[in-house]
C-alpha positions in Angstrom: 57.2 68.6 369.6 58.2 68.2 366.0 56.5 70.0 363.1 56.1 67.6 360.2 54.5 68.0 356.8 53.9 64.7 355.0 51.2 62.3 353.7 49.8 62.5 357.3 49.1 66.2 356.8 47.0 65.5 353.7 45.2 62.6 355.4 44.4 64.6 358.5 43.3 67.7 356.5 41.2 65.6 354.2 39.5 63.9 357.1 38.9 67.3 358.7 37.2 68.5 355.5 39.9 70.6 354.0 41.2 70.1 350.4 44.6 71.0 348.9 43.2 74.0 347.0 41.9 75.5 350.2 45.3 75.6 351.8 47.4 76.5 348.7 46.9 80.2 349.1 50.3 80.7 350.8 48.9 80.1 354.3 51.7 78.3 356.1 49.9 78.3 359.5 48.5 74.8 359.1 50.8 71.9 359.9 51.1 68.6 361.6 52.9 68.4 365.0 54.1 65.0 366.2 54.0 65.0 370.0 56.7 63.4 372.1 55.4 60.6 374.4 56.5 62.7 377.4 53.9 65.4 376.3 51.0 63.1 375.9 49.6 63.1 379.5 49.5 66.9 379.7 48.3 67.4 376.2 45.3 65.0 376.5 44.3 66.4 379.9 43.9 69.8 378.3 42.2 68.6 375.1 38.7 68.8 376.4 39.0 72.6 377.0 40.7 73.1 373.6 37.8 71.6 371.7 35.0 72.6 374.0 31.7 73.1 372.1 32.9 71.2 369.0 31.9 67.7 367.9 34.3 64.8 367.4 34.3 62.0 364.8 36.4 58.9 365.6 37.5 56.5 362.9 39.8 53.5 363.1 41.8 52.7 359.9 43.7 49.5 359.6 44.6 46.8 357.1 43.1 43.9 359.0 39.8 45.5 360.0 39.3 48.0 357.2 38.0 51.5 357.9 35.5 51.7 360.8 33.6 54.8 362.0 33.2 54.5 365.8 31.6 57.9 366.5 30.0 60.0 363.8 29.4 63.1 365.9 29.6 63.6 369.6 30.9 65.9 372.2 34.3 65.0 373.7 33.9 64.4 377.5 37.6 63.9 378.0 40.8 62.2 377.0 43.5 60.7 379.2 46.8 59.1 378.5 47.9 56.7 381.3 51.7 56.1 381.1 51.6 53.1 383.5 49.0 51.3 381.5 50.4 52.7 378.2 46.8 53.4 377.1 44.9 56.4 375.7 41.2 56.7 376.7 38.9 59.0 374.7 35.5 59.5 376.2 32.4 60.7 374.4 28.8 60.5 375.6 27.9 56.8 375.7 31.3 55.3 375.2 35.0 55.3 375.8 37.5 54.3 373.1 40.8 52.9 374.4 43.9 52.9 372.3 46.4 50.3 373.8 50.1 51.0 373.4 49.9 54.1 371.2 53.1 54.6 369.2 52.7 58.0 367.6 50.4 61.0 368.1 50.1 63.6 365.4 48.0 66.8 365.7 46.8 68.9 362.8 46.0 72.5 363.7 45.3 75.8 362.0 46.6 78.8 364.1 46.2 76.8 367.2 42.7 75.5 366.4 42.8 71.7 366.5 41.4 70.1 363.3 42.4 66.5 363.8 44.4 64.1 365.9 45.9 60.8 364.6 47.0 58.1 367.0 48.9 55.1 365.6 48.8 52.0 367.9 51.1 49.1 368.2 49.1 47.1 365.6 49.6 50.0 363.0 45.9 50.9 363.3 45.3 54.6 362.9 42.7 56.2 365.2 41.6 59.4 363.5 39.8 62.0 365.5 38.4 65.0 363.6 36.7 68.1 365.1 33.9 70.2 363.6 
């Protein structure tokens, strides 16, 4: 895992409902971690437990389709990364969102509490999942 602070940090925090002023008080515990592809299967298999009882919002951001909200508020049923298919499946009540050939997974957390996850696919579309 790699800790990274960049534009992605601001985008993830903004989407999770945090603004720059809220995190400027010297608190360095928030950051973006870019997961290595080898870590994806285990990470996503544990995700349901890590966000249990919280709601998820799923947005897809891309130049060709614009910004789309797929899920406004739902409970996460589960998430699975299948290396053989090179696909990430995110299941909520009533639907499963599939990200084909993900290229990058970034996780925004605050002291271990997951705030947001960004998955960039091969078409440079950003799947943004925020947790409340």
